[in-house]
C-alpha positions in Angstrom: 12.2 -40.5 -21.7 11.0 -43.4 -19.6 8.5 -40.7 -17.4 7.6 -39.1 -20.5 6.7 -42.4 -22.5 4.3 -43.3 -19.1 2.6 -39.7 -19.2 1.7 -40.2 -22.6 0.7 -44.0 -22.8 -1.9 -43.2 -19.9 -2.9 -39.8 -21.0 -1.5 -38.0 -17.9 -0.3 -34.7 -19.7 -4.1 -33.1 -19.7 -4.0 -33.6 -15.6 -0.3 -32.3 -14.9 0.6 -28.7 -13.9 4.0 -28.3 -13.9 6.5 -25.7 -12.6 3.7 -25.0 -9.8 4.6 -24.4 -6.1 2.7 -25.2 -3.3 2.7 -23.1 -0.7 -0.1 -24.2 1.8 -2.9 -26.8 2.2 -5.8 -26.0 4.7 -8.3 -28.7 5.7 -11.8 -27.5 5.8 -13.9 -29.6 8.6 -17.4 -28.6 7.5 -17.1 -29.5 3.9 -14.4 -32.2 4.4 -12.2 -30.5 1.6 -8.6 -29.3 1.5 -7.9 -26.0 0.0 -4.4 -25.6 -2.0 -2.9 -22.3 -2.1 -0.6 -22.0 -5.0 2.6 -19.7 -4.8 1.5 -17.9 -8.0 -1.8 -17.4 -6.2 -4.3 -19.5 -7.4 -6.3 -21.6 -5.2 -7.3 -25.2 -5.8 -10.1 -27.3 -3.8 -9.6 -31.1 -3.7 -11.6 -33.9 -1.5 -8.0 -35.5 -0.5 -4.4 -34.7 -0.7 -1.9 -37.0 -1.3 1.8 -35.7 -0.9 4.4 -37.4 -3.1 6.9 -34.9 -2.7 9.6 -37.8 -1.8 12.4 -37.7 1.3 14.8 -36.6 -0.8 13.4 -33.2 -2.9 14.7 -30.1 -0.4 18.2 -29.6 -1.0 20.7 -29.0 1.9 22.8 -26.6 2.0 25.8 -26.2 4.4 26.1 -23.2 6.8 29.6 -22.1 5.9 31.4 -18.5 6.7 31.7 -16.7 3.7 29.8 -18.4 1.2 28.3 -15.1 0.3 31.6 -13.8 -1.0 32.3 -16.4 -3.1 32.4 -14.5 -6.8 32.7 -18.1 -8.5 30.0 -20.3 -9.8 28.4 -22.2 -7.1 25.1 -24.5 -7.3 23.9 -27.7 -5.3 23.7 -31.2 -7.3 20.1 -31.1 -7.2 19.7 -28.0 -9.3 22.7 -28.2 -11.8 23.6 -25.3 -13.4 24.0 -26.4 -16.9 25.4 -23.4 -18.1 28.5 -23.5 -16.3 31.2 -24.9 -18.6 33.5 -27.1 -15.8 36.0 -27.7 -18.3 39.6 -26.6 -17.3 38.2 -25.3 -14.2 39.4 -25.7 -10.7 36.4 -27.1 -8.7 35.4 -27.8 -4.9 33.0 -30.8 -4.6 31.3 -30.5 -0.8 30.5 -34.1 -0.1 31.1 -37.6 -0.8 27.4 -39.3 -0.6 25.3 -40.7 -3.4 25.3 -37.5 -4.9 28.8 -36.9 -5.2 29.6 -40.3 -6.3 27.7 -40.1 -9.4 29.0 -36.8 -10.7 32.2 -36.5 -9.5 34.0 -39.5 -11.8 31.9 -37.5 -14.7 33.7 -33.8 -13.8 36.8 -35.1 -13.1 37.7 -36.0 -16.7 37.2 -32.4 -17.6 38.2 -30.4 -14.9 41.9 -28.7 -14.1 41.9 -29.7 -10.3 38.9 -31.1 -8.2 39.0 -30.9 -4.7 36.7 -33.2 -3.0 36.0 -32.4 0.2 34.8 -35.3 2.6 33.3 -34.9 6.1 33.0 -38.8 6.7 33.5 -41.9 4.3 31.2 -44.3 3.2 30.8 -47.8 2.5 30.9 -49.0 -1.1 29.7 -52.0 -3.1 30.5 -52.5 -6.4 27.8 -52.0 -9.5 27.0 -54.9 -11.2 25.1 -53.2 -14.2 25.5 -54.4 -17.5 23.0 -54.7 -20.8 21.1 -58.0 -21.2 22.7 -59.9 -24.0 20.7 -60.6 -27.3 20.3 -64.0 -26.5 19.2 -63.4 -22.7 16.7 -61.0 -24.4 15.5 -63.5 -27.0 14.8 -66.4 -24.2 12.9 -63.7 -22.1 10.6 -62.9 -25.1 10.5 -66.9 -25.9 9.8 -67.7 -22.3 8.1 -64.7 -20.2 8.5 -66.9 -17.2 12.1 -66.8 -16.7 12.3 -63.1 -17.0 9.5 -63.3 -14.4 11.8 -65.5 -12.1 14.7 -63.4 -12.9 12.9 -60.3 -11.4 12.0 -62.4 -8.3 15.7 -63.7 -7.8 16.9 -60.2 -7.8 14.3 -59.0 -5.2 14.4 -61.9 -2.9 18.5 -61.4 -3.4 18.1 -57.6 -1.9 15.5 -58.8 0.3 17.8 -61.0 2.2 20.3 -58.4 2.9 17.9 -56.1 5.2 19.3 -58.9 7.7 22.8 -57.7 7.6 21.5 -53.9 8.6 18.8 -55.3 11.3 18.9 -58.8 13.3 21.9 -60.3 11.6 24.8 -58.0 11.3 27.6 -60.5 10.9 26.3 -60.7 7.3 27.5 -57.3 6.3 31.1 -58.8 7.3 32.2 -59.8 3.5 30.8 -56.7 2.2 33.1 -55.1 4.6 36.1 -56.8 3.6 35.3 -56.3 0.0 35.6 -52.8 0.2 38.8 -53.1 2.1 40.1 -55.2 -0.7 38.8 -52.7 -3.4 40.6 -49.8 -1.5 44.0 -51.6 -1.6 43.8 -52.5 -5.1 42.4 -49.1 -6.3 43.9 -46.4 -3.9 47.5 -46.5 -3.8 48.2 -44.1 -1.4 48.2 -45.6 2.1 47.2 -42.1 3.6 44.3 -41.8 1.0 43.0 -45.6 2.1 42.9 -44.3 5.5 40.6 -41.6 5.0 38.4 -43.7 2.9 37.8 -46.5 5.5 34.7 -45.9 7.6 34.7 -46.4 11.3 30.7 -47.4 11.6 29.0 -50.8 10.8 27.9 -51.1 6.9 24.5 -49.4 6.5 24.7 -46.7 9.4 24.9 -44.2 6.3 23.4 -44.7 3.0 25.4 -47.7 1.3 26.9 -46.6 -2.2 27.2 -48.2 -5.3 29.5 -47.7 -7.7 32.9 -48.8 -9.9 34.7 -45.7 -11.1 34.7 -43.4 -7.6 37.7 -45.0 -6.3 39.3 -45.0 -9.1 38.4 -41.2 -9.8 39.6 -40.3 -6.0 43.3 -41.8 -7.4 43.5 -39.4 -10.7 46.6 -37.1 -10.2 44.5 -34.1 -10.8 41.6 -35.3 -7.7 42.8 -34.3 -4.3 40.9 -35.8 -1.3 40.5 -33.2 1.6 39.1 -34.5 5.1 40.0 -31.4 7.1 37.0 -29.4 8.1 36.3 -26.2 6.1 36.9 -23.2 7.9 35.4 -20.4 6.1 35.3 -19.9 2.3 36.6 -17.1 0.6 36.1 -14.7 -2.9 37.9 -17.4 -5.2 39.0 -20.3 -2.3 38.2 -22.7 0.4 39.9 -22.2 3.4 40.0 -25.0 5.7 40.8 -25.4 9.6 44.4 -26.6 9.2 45.1 -23.1 7.4 45.4 -24.4 3.8 44.1 -22.2 1.0 42.8 -23.8 -2.2 41.6 -21.6 -5.1 38.7 -22.6 -7.1 36.4 -21.2 -9.7 33.5 -23.1 -8.8 32.1 -24.8 -5.7 29.7 -28.1 -5.8 27.3 -28.8 -3.2 26.8 -32.5 -3.1 25.6 -32.2 0.2 22.4 -33.9 0.1 19.0 -33.2 1.1 16.8 -32.3 4.6 15.3 -35.8 4.6 13.8 -35.5 8.1 12.1 -32.3 7.0 8.9 -33.9 5.5 6.9 -31.7 3.1 8.5 -28.6 4.2 8.5 -25.9 3.1 4.7 -26.2 2.7 2.5 -24.9 5.5 -0.2 -28.2 6.4 -3.0 -27.1 8.5 -5.7 -29.8 9.9 -8.5 -30.1 12.3 -8.6 -27.4 14.5 -6.0 -25.4 12.7 -3.3 -27.8 13.7 -0.2 -27.2 12.3 1.5 -30.2 10.6 5.2 -28.8 11.9 4.1 -28.7 15.5 2.5 -31.9 15.1 5.9 -33.1 13.9 8.1 -31.2 16.5 9.7 -34.2 18.0 10.1 -35.9 14.4 7.5 -36.8 11.9 5.7 -39.9 12.2 2.6 -41.5 10.2 0.3 -44.4 10.6 1.9 -46.8 8.2 3.7 -43.9 7.2 0.9 -42.8 5.2 -1.7 -41.0 7.2 -1.3 -38.5 10.2 -3.7 -38.0 12.9 -5.3 -35.0 12.8 -5.2 -34.3 9.2 -8.4 -36.2 7.6 -8.0 -37.2 3.9 -4.4 -36.8 3.5 -2.4 -39.8 2.6 1.7 -39.7 1.9 3.6 -41.4 -0.4 7.3 -42.3 0.6 6.2 -41.0 4.0 8.2 -41.2 7.5 9.7 -44.8 8.4 8.9 -46.0 4.7 12.6 -45.8 3.0 14.9 -48.1 2.7 18.2 -49.1 3.5 18.4 -52.0 0.6 15.7 -53.2 -1.7 13.3 -51.4 -3.6 11.6 -48.3 -3.2 9.1 -48.9 -6.0 7.7 -51.7 -4.2 6.7 -49.9 -1.2 5.2 -47.0 -3.5 3.1 -49.7 -5.2 1.8 -50.6 -2.0 1.0 -47.3 -0.5 -0.6 -46.6 -3.7 -3.1 -49.4 -3.6 -3.9 -48.9 0.1 -4.9 -45.0 -0.4 -6.9 -46.2 -3.7 -8.7 -48.5 -1.4 -8.9 -46.2 1.3 -10.8 -43.6 -0.8 -12.9 -46.0 -2.4 -14.2 -47.6 1.6 -14.6 -44.0 2.4 -17.1 -43.0 -0.6 -18.6 -46.4 -0.1 -19.3 -45.1 3.5 -20.9 -41.8 2.9 -18.6 -40.1 5.3 -17.0 -36.7 4.7 -13.7 -37.6 5.8 -11.5 -40.1 7.6 -8.8 -39.6 10.1 -6.6 -42.0 11.5 -7.0 -42.5 15.2 -4.0 -41.0 17.6 -3.7 -44.1 19.6 -3.4 -46.5 16.3 -0.7 -44.0 14.9 1.3 -44.3 18.2 0.8 -48.0 18.2 2.5 -48.2 14.7 5.2 -46.0 15.6 6.0 -47.2 18.9 6.5 -50.6 17.2 8.7 -49.2 14.3 10.8 -47.4 17.2 11.2 -50.6 19.0 12.6 -52.6 16.0 14.9 -49.9 14.8 16.4 -49.6 18.3 18.8 -52.5 17.4 19.3 -51.5 13.7 22.6 -49.8 12.2 20.9 -47.0 11.5 21.2 -45.7 15.2 24.8 -46.6 15.4 27.2 -43.2 15.7 27.4 -41.8 12.4 26.1 -39.0 11.0 23.4 -40.1 8.4 20.5 -38.6 7.0 18.2 -41.0 8.4 17.2 -39.6 11.8 17.0 -36.3 13.4 19.2 -34.3 15.7 17.9 -36.0 18.6 18.6 -39.1 17.1 15.3 -40.6 16.4 15.1 -42.6 13.0 12.3 -41.1 10.8 13.1 -42.1 7.6 13.9 -45.8 7.4 11.5 -49.1 7.5 12.8 -51.8 9.9 12.0 -55.1 8.3 11.2 -56.6 4.9 9.2 -55.0 2.1 6.9 -57.9 1.7 5.9 -57.3 5.7 5.4 -53.5 4.7 3.1 -55.1 1.7 0.9 -57.2 3.9 0.5 -54.3 6.3 -0.9 -52.3 3.6 -2.7 -54.8 1.9 -6.2 -53.4 3.1 -7.1 -50.3 5.0 -8.7 -51.0 8.4 -11.2 -48.5 8.9 -11.2 -49.4 12.8 -8.2 -47.3 12.7 -10.1 -44.4 11.5 -12.7 -41.5 12.8 -15.3 -41.4 10.3 -17.4 -37.7 10.0 -20.9 -38.3 9.2 -22.3 -36.9 6.5 -22.9 -33.0 6.2 -26.6 -31.9 7.0 -28.4 -30.8 4.0 
């Protein structure tokens, strides 16, 4: 509803092309323009290519023997099958991450049996949401500065928490102790409690925020399964201990291919350079926005701009302002295109990776922040106000500007 409201308020509908897949993008050095090939056969031309695909847009599916044999309903949480009525069904849910904690409590109320298959547990913190009371709304209407003060208090409270994941990890201890208290209170079975207690530091994997996930796991019709899956049968899930659990549906709460930025699009830059090849050792970008060898291409929510805590919206606002000014500066310069200098990109990313070395994200846990080699390519290692300062204005000294085309 909010997005539809914004679409109408700012007159965006005539500028949107929905249900359209981009197959490839290719830069033309002579004209300084991008050619965008759509999956339906259409071809578009643009002066700038701005990607806003996000880091959590390409679903990740597990590679489990026998998936093709399963006869029941099977879908990823990102592509929910709304035609599948789970009422009274036996359901296997794979994964206990940020996706699962949202839908597991909801479907547990309607299914006959729910098997929650967990690879590794996660740290949970309470979700302190509540509606603003009428009196608070009245005060905010009369004194708007109090609403702004409340907003900034929330911002600074979350901003301070980044220290618990980076420089002052001891700050995480109260949150970890709080979770252990919740386990003792909400999970009566000591064996289940043990399975739900992580053996890695808070924040190594995404911190989950929920009030109803743990109580759901204590329901009589819910079973937490931690033995790895050996294979899938026509109507069952078989784990390595030999146990067979008959199910009517399988839901993949297995997250996203977060380190595969811009996949599955093919992006070609200067001299036929392939973006996948440029990123063979892990994605990187100058300020998380521009990639050397790919002029006039700007990314929103690109490499190393995700947050462990805090507002992604704040980061996106910083990036959008930077991109707009960069386009304006290029237009004023009269150049055909701008390409970030490879040395500037290397310096930025070397600093980011050095700062990431001592964070919780490099600890021994399986998370979506890093590649198989262990390089963290998703997260920003500092404060969001620091990133806002770095992206305050584009520095054209860090770019190569191509001269205007000859008439």
